[in-house]
PDB file of N, CA, C and O in Angstrom, chain B, residues numbered from 101:
ATOM      1  N   UNK B 101       3.806 -10.880   1.644  1.00  0.00           N
ATOM      2  CA  UNK B 101       4.069 -10.347   2.598  1.00  0.00           C
ATOM      3  C   UNK B 101       2.462  -9.781   3.783  1.00  0.00           C
ATOM      4  O   UNK B 101       1.253  -9.830   3.555  1.00  0.00           O
ATOM      5  N   UNK B 102       3.279  -9.277   5.046  1.00  0.00           N
ATOM      6  CA  UNK B 102       2.273  -9.246   6.331  1.00  0.00           C
ATOM      7  C   UNK B 102       1.752  -8.102   6.026  1.00  0.00           C
ATOM      8  O   UNK B 102       2.530  -7.662   5.179  1.00  0.00           O
ATOM      9  N   UNK B 103       0.474  -6.919   6.261  1.00  0.00           N
ATOM     10  CA  UNK B 103      -0.526  -6.344   6.613  1.00  0.00           C
ATOM     11  C   UNK B 103       0.236  -4.963   7.193  1.00  0.00           C
ATOM     12  O   UNK B 103      -0.075  -3.793   6.973  1.00  0.00           O
ATOM     13  N   UNK B 104       1.245  -5.445   7.939  1.00  0.00           N
ATOM     14  CA  UNK B 104       2.044  -4.461   8.860  1.00  0.00           C
ATOM     15  C   UNK B 104       2.913  -4.113   7.537  1.00  0.00           C
ATOM     16  O   UNK B 104       2.569  -3.411   6.587  1.00  0.00           O
ATOM     17  N   UNK B 105       4.008  -4.730   7.721  1.00  0.00           N
ATOM     18  CA  UNK B 105       4.748  -4.271   6.660  1.00  0.00           C
ATOM     19  C   UNK B 105       4.667  -3.111   5.888  1.00  0.00           C
ATOM     20  O   UNK B 105       5.258  -2.031   5.922  1.00  0.00           O
ATOM     21  N   UNK B 106       3.314  -3.857   4.797  1.00  0.00           N
ATOM     22  CA  UNK B 106       2.069  -3.178   3.673  1.00  0.00           C
ATOM     23  C   UNK B 106       1.935  -1.424   3.672  1.00  0.00           C
ATOM     24  O   UNK B 106       2.218  -0.400   3.050  1.00  0.00           O
ATOM     25  N   UNK B 107       1.098  -2.119   5.202  1.00  0.00           N
ATOM     26  CA  UNK B 107       0.281  -0.381   5.720  1.00  0.00           C
ATOM     27  C   UNK B 107       1.720   0.581   5.644  1.00  0.00           C
ATOM     28  O   UNK B 107       1.795   1.496   4.823  1.00  0.00           O
ATOM     29  N   UNK B 108       3.006   0.223   6.725  1.00  0.00           N
ATOM     30  CA  UNK B 108       3.995   0.836   6.768  1.00  0.00           C
ATOM     31  C   UNK B 108       4.283   1.417   5.570  1.00  0.00           C
ATOM     32  O   UNK B 108       4.035   2.623   5.556  1.00  0.00           O
ATOM     33  N   UNK B 109       4.982   0.697   3.964  1.00  0.00           N
ATOM     34  CA  UNK B 109       5.777   0.669   3.106  1.00  0.00           C
ATOM     35  C   UNK B 109       5.029   1.671   2.801  1.00  0.00           C
ATOM     36  O   UNK B 109       5.579   2.682   3.238  1.00  0.00           O
ATOM     37  N   UNK B 110       3.844   1.981   2.163  1.00  0.00           N
ATOM     38  CA  UNK B 110       3.265   2.508   1.665  1.00  0.00           C
ATOM     39  C   UNK B 110       2.673   4.099   2.143  1.00  0.00           C
ATOM     40  O   UNK B 110       2.404   5.132   1.530  1.00  0.00           O
ATOM     41  N   UNK B 111       2.630   3.586   3.838  1.00  0.00           N
ATOM     42  CA  UNK B 111       2.721   4.656   4.368  1.00  0.00           C
ATOM     43  C   UNK B 111       4.131   5.494   4.182  1.00  0.00           C
ATOM     44  O   UNK B 111       4.005   6.713   4.307  1.00  0.00           O
ATOM     45  N   UNK B 112       4.875   5.218   4.024  1.00  0.00           N
ATOM     46  CA  UNK B 112       6.507   5.766   4.161  1.00  0.00           C
ATOM     47  C   UNK B 112       6.676   6.495   2.540  1.00  0.00           C
ATOM     48  O   UNK B 112       7.157   7.541   2.105  1.00  0.00           O
ATOM     49  N   UNK B 113       6.215   5.692   2.152  1.00  0.00           N
ATOM     50  CA  UNK B 113       6.321   6.291   0.781  1.00  0.00           C
ATOM     51  C   UNK B 113       5.133   7.750   0.410  1.00  0.00           C
ATOM     52  O   UNK B 113       5.322   8.676  -0.378  1.00  0.00           O
ATOM     53  N   UNK B 114       4.107   7.529   1.174  1.00  0.00           N
ATOM     54  CA  UNK B 114       3.595   8.675   0.738  1.00  0.00           C
ATOM     55  C   UNK B 114       4.018   9.642   1.523  1.00  0.00           C
ATOM     56  O   UNK B 114       3.489  10.722   1.259  1.00  0.00           O
ATOM     57  N   UNK B 115       5.001   9.663   2.648  1.00  0.00           N
ATOM     58  CA  UNK B 115       5.794  10.370   3.355  1.00  0.00           C
ATOM     59  C   UNK B 115       6.937  11.145   2.780  1.00  0.00           C
ATOM     60  O   UNK B 115       7.314  12.315   2.721  1.00  0.00           O
ATOM     61  N   UNK B 116       7.331   9.914   2.366  1.00  0.00           N
ATOM     62  CA  UNK B 116       8.497  10.345   0.916  1.00  0.00           C
ATOM     63  C   UNK B 116       8.399  11.307  -0.492  1.00  0.00           C
ATOM     64  O   UNK B 116       9.162  12.012  -1.153  1.00  0.00           O
ATOM     65  N   UNK B 117       6.766  10.822  -0.529  1.00  0.00           N
ATOM     66  CA  UNK B 117       6.415  11.526  -1.396  1.00  0.00           C
ATOM     67  C   UNK B 117       5.672  13.230  -0.866  1.00  0.00           C
ATOM     68  O   UNK B 117       5.714  14.246  -1.560  1.00  0.00           O
ATOM     69  N   UNK B 118       5.235  13.150   0.096  1.00  0.00           N
ATOM     70  CA  UNK B 118       5.124  14.707   0.579  1.00  0.00           C
ATOM     71  C   UNK B 118       6.274  15.630   1.040  1.00  0.00           C
ATOM     72  O   UNK B 118       6.150  16.852   0.950  1.00  0.00           O
ATOM     73  N   UNK B 119       7.242  15.134   1.466  1.00  0.00           N
ATOM     74  CA  UNK B 119       8.623  16.051   1.251  1.00  0.00           C
ATOM     75  C   UNK B 119       9.304  16.053  -0.063  1.00  0.00           C
ATOM     76  O   UNK B 119      10.272  16.799  -0.209  1.00  0.00           O
ATOM     77  N   UNK B 120       8.818  15.144  -1.237  1.00  0.00           N
ATOM     78  CA  UNK B 120       9.492  15.462  -2.572  1.00  0.00           C
ATOM     79  C   UNK B 120       8.911  16.791  -3.150  1.00  0.00           C
ATOM     80  O   UNK B 120       9.488  17.615  -3.860  1.00  0.00           O
ATOM     81  N   UNK B 121       7.485  16.803  -2.621  1.00  0.00           N
ATOM     82  CA  UNK B 121       6.590  17.643  -2.944  1.00  0.00           C
ATOM     83  C   UNK B 121       6.829  18.637  -2.092  1.00  0.00           C
ATOM     84  O   UNK B 121       7.163  19.718  -2.577  1.00  0.00           O
ATOM     85  N   UNK B 122       6.740  18.533  -0.985  1.00  0.00           N
ATOM     86  CA  UNK B 122       7.573  20.486  -0.422  1.00  0.00           C
ATOM     87  C   UNK B 122       8.765  20.169  -0.790  1.00  0.00           C
ATOM     88  O   UNK B 122       8.746  19.171  -0.069  1.00  0.00           O
ATOM     89  N   UNK B 123       9.676  20.122  -1.211  1.00  0.00           N
ATOM     90  CA  UNK B 123      11.715  19.861  -1.836  1.00  0.00           C
ATOM     91  C   UNK B 123      11.626  20.562  -2.756  1.00  0.00           C
ATOM     92  O   UNK B 123      12.535  21.378  -2.907  1.00  0.00           O
ATOM     93  N   UNK B 124      10.438  20.536  -3.804  1.00  0.00           N
ATOM     94  CA  UNK B 124      10.845  21.012  -5.362  1.00  0.00           C
ATOM     95  C   UNK B 124       9.343  22.259  -5.382  1.00  0.00           C
ATOM     96  O   UNK B 124       8.712  22.806  -6.287  1.00  0.00           O
ATOM     97  N   UNK B 125       9.279  22.277  -4.016  1.00  0.00           N
ATOM     98  CA  UNK B 125       8.317  23.931  -3.834  1.00  0.00           C
ATOM     99  C   UNK B 125       9.518  25.208  -3.312  1.00  0.00           C
ATOM    100  O   UNK B 125       9.806  26.403  -3.386  1.00  0.00           O
ATOM    101  N   UNK B 126       9.875  23.994  -2.797  1.00  0.00           N
ATOM    102  CA  UNK B 126      11.266  25.126  -1.970  1.00  0.00           C
ATOM    103  C   UNK B 126      10.442  25.328  -0.244  1.00  0.00           C
ATOM    104  O   UNK B 126      10.678  26.235   0.555  1.00  0.00           O
ATOM    105  N   UNK B 127       9.798  24.568  -0.127  1.00  0.00           N
ATOM    106  CA  UNK B 127       9.043  25.285   1.122  1.00  0.00           C
ATOM    107  C   UNK B 127       9.745  24.097   2.348  1.00  0.00           C
ATOM    108  O   UNK B 127      10.416  23.086   2.138  1.00  0.00           O
ATOM    109  N   UNK B 128       9.362  24.590   3.406  1.00  0.00           N
ATOM    110  CA  UNK B 128      10.021  24.450   4.997  1.00  0.00           C
ATOM    111  C   UNK B 128       9.526  23.033   4.861  1.00  0.00           C
ATOM    112  O   UNK B 128       8.412  22.809   4.387  1.00  0.00           O
ATOM    113  N   UNK B 129      10.441  21.941   5.324  1.00  0.00           N
ATOM    114  CA  UNK B 129       9.753  20.551   4.873  1.00  0.00           C
ATOM    115  C   UNK B 129       8.300  19.979   6.610  1.00  0.00           C
ATOM    116  O   UNK B 129       7.393  19.154   6.724  1.00  0.00           O
ATOM    117  N   UNK B 130       8.950  21.064   7.553  1.00  0.00           N
ATOM    118  CA  UNK B 130       8.457  20.550   8.578  1.00  0.00           C
ATOM    119  C   UNK B 130       6.895  21.917   9.157  1.00  0.00           C
ATOM    120  O   UNK B 130       6.131  22.034  10.115  1.00  0.00           O
ATOM    121  N   UNK B 131       7.084  22.409   8.286  1.00  0.00           N
ATOM    122  CA  UNK B 131       6.298  23.802   8.562  1.00  0.00           C
ATOM    123  C   UNK B 131       4.109  22.943   8.738  1.00  0.00           C
ATOM    124  O   UNK B 131       3.364  23.597   9.467  1.00  0.00           O
ATOM    125  N   UNK B 132       3.767  22.218   8.348  1.00  0.00           N
ATOM    126  CA  UNK B 132       2.418  21.743   8.388  1.00  0.00           C
ATOM    127  C   UNK B 132       2.660  19.888   8.519  1.00  0.00           C
ATOM    128  O   UNK B 132       2.685  19.101   7.573  1.00  0.00           O
ATOM    129  N   UNK B 133       2.840  19.515  10.224  1.00  0.00           N
ATOM    130  CA  UNK B 133       3.088  18.593   9.792  1.00  0.00           C
ATOM    131  C   UNK B 133       1.375  17.882  10.307  1.00  0.00           C
ATOM    132  O   UNK B 133       1.547  17.071  11.217  1.00  0.00           O
ATOM    133  N   UNK B 134      -0.106  18.027   9.925  1.00  0.00           N
ATOM    134  CA  UNK B 134      -1.367  17.547   9.709  1.00  0.00           C
ATOM    135  C   UNK B 134      -1.177  17.052   8.289  1.00  0.00           C
ATOM    136  O   UNK B 134      -1.517  15.909   7.981  1.00  0.00           O
ATOM    137  N   UNK B 135      -0.723  17.762   7.555  1.00  0.00           N
ATOM    138  CA  UNK B 135      -0.420  17.303   6.133  1.00  0.00           C
ATOM    139  C   UNK B 135       0.416  15.960   6.143  1.00  0.00           C
ATOM    140  O   UNK B 135      -0.016  15.204   5.273  1.00  0.00           O
ATOM    141  N   UNK B 136       1.309  15.509   6.740  1.00  0.00           N
ATOM    142  CA  UNK B 136       1.896  14.832   6.246  1.00  0.00           C
ATOM    143  C   UNK B 136       1.714  13.622   7.229  1.00  0.00           C
ATOM    144  O   UNK B 136       2.589  12.766   7.095  1.00  0.00           O
ATOM    145  N   UNK B 137       0.742  13.358   8.214  1.00  0.00           N
ATOM    146  CA  UNK B 137      -0.292  12.256   8.690  1.00  0.00           C
ATOM    147  C   UNK B 137      -1.214  12.210   7.959  1.00  0.00           C
ATOM    148  O   UNK B 137      -1.271  11.037   7.590  1.00  0.00           O
ATOM    149  N   UNK B 138      -2.474  13.107   7.227  1.00  0.00           N
ATOM    150  CA  UNK B 138      -3.041  13.252   6.205  1.00  0.00           C
ATOM    151  C   UNK B 138      -2.690  12.377   5.704  1.00  0.00           C
ATOM    152  O   UNK B 138      -3.355  11.355   5.874  1.00  0.00           O
ATOM    153  N   UNK B 139      -1.209  12.294   4.641  1.00  0.00           N
ATOM    154  CA  UNK B 139      -0.767  12.423   3.202  1.00  0.00           C
ATOM    155  C   UNK B 139      -0.415   9.865   3.284  1.00  0.00           C
ATOM    156  O   UNK B 139      -0.554   8.931   2.494  1.00  0.00           O
ATOM    157  N   UNK B 140       0.095  10.072   4.934  1.00  0.00           N
ATOM    158  CA  UNK B 140       0.520   9.013   5.450  1.00  0.00           C
ATOM    159  C   UNK B 140      -0.514   7.754   5.489  1.00  0.00           C
ATOM    160  O   UNK B 140      -0.309   6.607   5.093  1.00  0.00           O
ATOM    161  N   UNK B 141      -1.585   8.256   6.032  1.00  0.00           N
ATOM    162  CA  UNK B 141      -2.779   8.516   6.008  1.00  0.00           C
ATOM    163  C   UNK B 141      -2.910   7.559   4.839  1.00  0.00           C
ATOM    164  O   UNK B 141      -2.654   6.361   4.728  1.00  0.00           O
ATOM    165  N   UNK B 142      -3.336   8.363   4.098  1.00  0.00           N
ATOM    166  CA  UNK B 142      -4.191   8.052   3.214  1.00  0.00           C
ATOM    167  C   UNK B 142      -3.412   7.166   1.701  1.00  0.00           C
ATOM    168  O   UNK B 142      -3.927   6.798   0.646  1.00  0.00           O
ATOM    169  N   UNK B 143      -1.938   7.066   2.237  1.00  0.00           N
ATOM    170  CA  UNK B 143      -1.046   6.180   1.391  1.00  0.00           C
ATOM    171  C   UNK B 143      -1.420   4.574   1.966  1.00  0.00           C
ATOM    172  O   UNK B 143      -1.538   3.552   1.290  1.00  0.00           O
ATOM    173  N   UNK B 144      -1.577   4.765   3.621  1.00  0.00           N
ATOM    174  CA  UNK B 144      -1.544   3.723   4.429  1.00  0.00           C
ATOM    175  C   UNK B 144      -2.552   2.703   3.619  1.00  0.00           C
ATOM    176  O   UNK B 144      -2.341   1.565   3.200  1.00  0.00           O
ATOM    177  N   UNK B 145      -3.783   3.573   3.552  1.00  0.00           N
ATOM    178  CA  UNK B 145      -5.415   2.912   3.405  1.00  0.00           C
ATOM    179  C   UNK B 145      -4.958   2.360   1.855  1.00  0.00           C
ATOM    180  O   UNK B 145      -5.137   1.240   1.377  1.00  0.00           O
ATOM    181  N   UNK B 146      -4.452   3.283   1.384  1.00  0.00           N
ATOM    182  CA  UNK B 146      -4.106   2.376  -0.770  1.00  0.00           C
ATOM    183  C   UNK B 146      -3.648   1.041  -0.073  1.00  0.00           C
ATOM    184  O   UNK B 146      -4.332   0.020  -0.133  1.00  0.00           O
ATOM    185  N   UNK B 147      -2.000   1.141   0.840  1.00  0.00           N
ATOM    186  CA  UNK B 147      -1.513  -0.348   1.406  1.00  0.00           C
ATOM    187  C   UNK B 147      -2.121  -1.428   1.942  1.00  0.00           C
ATOM    188  O   UNK B 147      -1.844  -2.599   2.204  1.00  0.00           O
ATOM    189  N   UNK B 148      -3.137  -0.597   2.037  1.00  0.00           N
ATOM    190  CA  UNK B 148      -4.081  -1.419   2.584  1.00  0.00           C
ATOM    191  C   UNK B 148      -5.372  -2.474   1.944  1.00  0.00           C
ATOM    192  O   UNK B 148      -5.804  -3.586   2.246  1.00  0.00           O
ATOM    193  N   UNK B 149      -5.606  -1.725   1.189  1.00  0.00           N
ATOM    194  CA  UNK B 149      -6.317  -2.003  -0.093  1.00  0.00           C
ATOM    195  C   UNK B 149      -6.049  -3.122  -1.436  1.00  0.00           C
ATOM    196  O   UNK B 149      -6.704  -3.766  -2.257  1.00  0.00           O
ATOM    197  N   UNK B 150      -4.090  -2.771  -0.891  1.00  0.00           N
ATOM    198  CA  UNK B 150      -3.665  -3.514  -1.853  1.00  0.00           C
ATOM    199  C   UNK B 150      -3.113  -4.662  -1.438  1.00  0.00           C
ATOM    200  O   UNK B 150      -2.886  -5.437  -2.367  1.00  0.00           O
ATOM    201  N   UNK B 151      -2.771  -5.107  -0.207  1.00  0.00           N
ATOM    202  CA  UNK B 151      -2.761  -6.572   0.701  1.00  0.00           C
ATOM    203  C   UNK B 151      -3.897  -7.022   0.794  1.00  0.00           C
ATOM    204  O   UNK B 151      -3.977  -8.251   0.781  1.00  0.00           O
ATOM    205  N   UNK B 152      -5.112  -6.267   0.914  1.00  0.00           N
ATOM    206  CA  UNK B 152      -6.266  -7.337   0.335  1.00  0.00           C
ATOM    207  C   UNK B 152      -6.646  -7.899  -1.100  1.00  0.00           C
ATOM    208  O   UNK B 152      -7.231  -8.925  -1.449  1.00  0.00           O
ATOM    209  N   UNK B 153      -5.966  -6.591  -1.961  1.00  0.00           N
ATOM    210  CA  UNK B 153      -6.487  -7.147  -3.191  1.00  0.00           C
ATOM    211  C   UNK B 153      -5.412  -8.859  -3.940  1.00  0.00           C
ATOM    212  O   UNK B 153      -5.563  -9.689  -4.837  1.00  0.00           O
ATOM    213  N   UNK B 154      -4.567  -8.598  -3.024  1.00  0.00           N
ATOM    214  CA  UNK B 154      -3.775  -9.388  -2.799  1.00  0.00           C
ATOM    215  C   UNK B 154      -4.168 -10.710  -2.213  1.00  0.00           C
ATOM    216  O   UNK B 154      -3.735 -11.695  -2.810  1.00  0.00           O
ATOM    217  N   UNK B 155      -4.608 -10.830  -1.583  1.00  0.00           N
ATOM    218  CA  UNK B 155      -4.759 -11.777  -0.681  1.00  0.00           C
ATOM    219  C   UNK B 155      -6.330 -12.498  -1.348  1.00  0.00           C
ATOM    220  O   UNK B 155      -6.778 -13.571  -0.942  1.00  0.00           O
ATOM    221  N   UNK B 156      -6.995 -11.645  -2.427  1.00  0.00           N
ATOM    222  CA  UNK B 156      -8.489 -12.298  -2.760  1.00  0.00           C
ATOM    223  C   UNK B 156      -7.097 -13.041  -3.910  1.00  0.00           C
ATOM    224  O   UNK B 156      -6.666 -14.189  -3.800  1.00  0.00           O
ATOM    225  N   UNK B 157      -6.600 -11.939  -5.014  1.00  0.00           N
ATOM    226  CA  UNK B 157      -6.257 -12.942  -5.974  1.00  0.00           C
ATOM    227  C   UNK B 157      -5.638 -14.052  -5.302  1.00  0.00           C
ATOM    228  O   UNK B 157      -5.894 -15.256  -5.290  1.00  0.00           O
ATOM    229  N   UNK B 158      -5.074 -13.598  -4.944  1.00  0.00           N
ATOM    230  CA  UNK B 158      -4.161 -15.178  -3.795  1.00  0.00           C
ATOM    231  C   UNK B 158      -5.343 -16.118  -3.604  1.00  0.00           C
ATOM    232  O   UNK B 158      -5.225 -17.042  -4.409  1.00  0.00           O
ATOM    233  N   UNK B 159      -6.268 -16.226  -2.970  1.00  0.00           N
ATOM    234  CA  UNK B 159      -7.168 -17.549  -2.917  1.00  0.00           C
ATOM    235  C   UNK B 159      -8.535 -17.318  -4.139  1.00  0.00           C
ATOM    236  O   UNK B 159      -9.683 -17.584  -3.781  1.00  0.00           O
ATOM    237  N   UNK B 160      -8.330 -16.944  -5.188  1.00  0.00           N
ATOM    238  CA  UNK B 160      -8.352 -16.948  -6.430  1.00  0.00           C
ATOM    239  C   UNK B 160      -8.129 -18.051  -7.356  1.00  0.00           C
ATOM    240  O   UNK B 160      -8.869 -18.718  -8.079  1.00  0.00           O
ATOM    241  N   UNK B 161      -6.691 -18.033  -7.072  1.00  0.00           N
ATOM    242  CA  UNK B 161      -5.778 -18.357  -8.324  1.00  0.00           C
ATOM    243  C   UNK B 161      -5.626 -19.999  -8.169  1.00  0.00           C
ATOM    244  O   UNK B 161      -5.616 -20.939  -8.964  1.00  0.00           O
ATOM    245  N   UNK B 162      -5.469 -19.803  -6.200  1.00  0.00           N
ATOM    246  CA  UNK B 162      -5.381 -21.911  -5.280  1.00  0.00           C
ATOM    247  C   UNK B 162      -7.056 -22.547  -5.522  1.00  0.00           C
ATOM    248  O   UNK B 162      -7.346 -23.742  -5.571  1.00  0.00           O
ATOM    249  N   UNK B 163      -7.956 -21.456  -5.641  1.00  0.00           N
ATOM    250  CA  UNK B 163      -8.986 -22.328  -5.968  1.00  0.00           C
ATOM    251  C   UNK B 163      -8.934 -22.750  -7.749  1.00  0.00           C
ATOM    252  O   UNK B 163      -9.540 -23.749  -8.136  1.00  0.00           O
ATOM    253  N   UNK B 164      -8.331 -22.075  -8.501  1.00  0.00           N
ATOM    254  CA  UNK B 164      -8.337 -22.154  -9.855  1.00  0.00           C
ATOM    255  C   UNK B 164      -7.526 -23.175 -10.080  1.00  0.00           C
ATOM    256  O   UNK B 164      -7.757 -24.173 -10.762  1.00  0.00           O
ATOM    257  N   UNK B 165      -6.443 -22.862  -9.412  1.00  0.00           N
ATOM    258  CA  UNK B 165      -5.461 -24.068  -9.309  1.00  0.00           C
ATOM    259  C   UNK B 165      -6.375 -25.805  -8.707  1.00  0.00           C
ATOM    260  O   UNK B 165      -6.343 -26.818  -9.405  1.00  0.00           O
ATOM    261  N   UNK B 166      -6.817 -25.761  -7.860  1.00  0.00           N
ATOM    262  CA  UNK B 166      -7.062 -27.314  -7.724  1.00  0.00           C
ATOM    263  C   UNK B 166      -8.482 -27.338  -8.586  1.00  0.00           C
ATOM    264  O   UNK B 166      -8.433 -28.492  -9.012  1.00  0.00           O
ATOM    265  N   UNK B 167      -9.255 -26.988  -8.912  1.00  0.00           N
ATOM    266  CA  UNK B 167     -10.179 -26.853 -10.059  1.00  0.00           C
ATOM    267  C   UNK B 167      -9.486 -27.384 -11.064  1.00  0.00           C
ATOM    268  O   UNK B 167      -9.783 -28.472 -11.557  1.00  0.00           O
ATOM    269  N   UNK B 168      -8.319 -26.528 -11.528  1.00  0.00           N
ATOM    270  CA  UNK B 168      -8.018 -28.283 -12.943  1.00  0.00           C
ATOM    271  C   UNK B 168      -7.136 -28.768 -12.154  1.00  0.00           C
ATOM    272  O   UNK B 168      -6.604 -29.631 -12.853  1.00  0.00           O
ATOM    273  N   UNK B 169      -6.624 -28.780 -11.141  1.00  0.00           N
ATOM    274  CA  UNK B 169      -6.001 -31.130 -10.331  1.00  0.00           C
ATOM    275  C   UNK B 169      -7.314 -31.320 -10.832  1.00  0.00           C
ATOM    276  O   UNK B 169      -7.348 -32.115 -11.772  1.00  0.00           O
ATOM    277  N   UNK B 170      -8.653 -30.730 -10.422  1.00  0.00           N
ATOM    278  CA  UNK B 170      -9.464 -32.265 -10.251  1.00  0.00           C
ATOM    279  C   UNK B 170      -9.783 -32.567 -11.937  1.00  0.00           C
ATOM    280  O   UNK B 170     -10.129 -33.550 -12.592  1.00  0.00           O
ATOM    281  N   UNK B 171      -9.466 -31.176 -12.217  1.00  0.00           N
ATOM    282  CA  UNK B 171     -10.505 -32.046 -13.989  1.00  0.00           C
ATOM    283  C   UNK B 171      -9.077 -33.096 -15.049  1.00  0.00           C
ATOM    284  O   UNK B 171      -9.148 -34.128 -15.715  1.00  0.00           O
ATOM    285  N   UNK B 172      -7.992 -32.196 -14.729  1.00  0.00           N
ATOM    286  CA  UNK B 172      -6.886 -33.378 -15.277  1.00  0.00           C
ATOM    287  C   UNK B 172      -7.376 -34.696 -14.579  1.00  0.00           C
ATOM    288  O   UNK B 172      -7.971 -35.453 -15.347  1.00  0.00           O
ATOM    289  N   UNK B 173      -7.284 -35.013 -13.627  1.00  0.00           N
ATOM    290  CA  UNK B 173      -7.810 -36.546 -12.652  1.00  0.00           C
ATOM    291  C   UNK B 173      -8.773 -37.427 -13.853  1.00  0.00           C
ATOM    292  O   UNK B 173      -9.290 -38.505 -13.560  1.00  0.00           O
TER     293      UNK B 173
END
C-alpha cells in the first residue's frame, strides 16, 4: 500500500470518527472545523507511522528469509 493511500485512509477514518462523535452528541457537524482538521492530522500521523512500521517489518522479514535460505544450502 502506498504512503499516500495509507495516510489518506487514516485521515478519512479520523474525520468519520469525529463526525460520528458529534452525531452521538447531537451537535452541529460543521460547527468547529479546526477540530476536524486536528483529528484528521492526528489520524494521518498514525497512518504514516503504521506505514513506516509496515515497511520496516517487511524489510526484516525479507532479511530473515534470505538468512534462512542461506542456512538451508
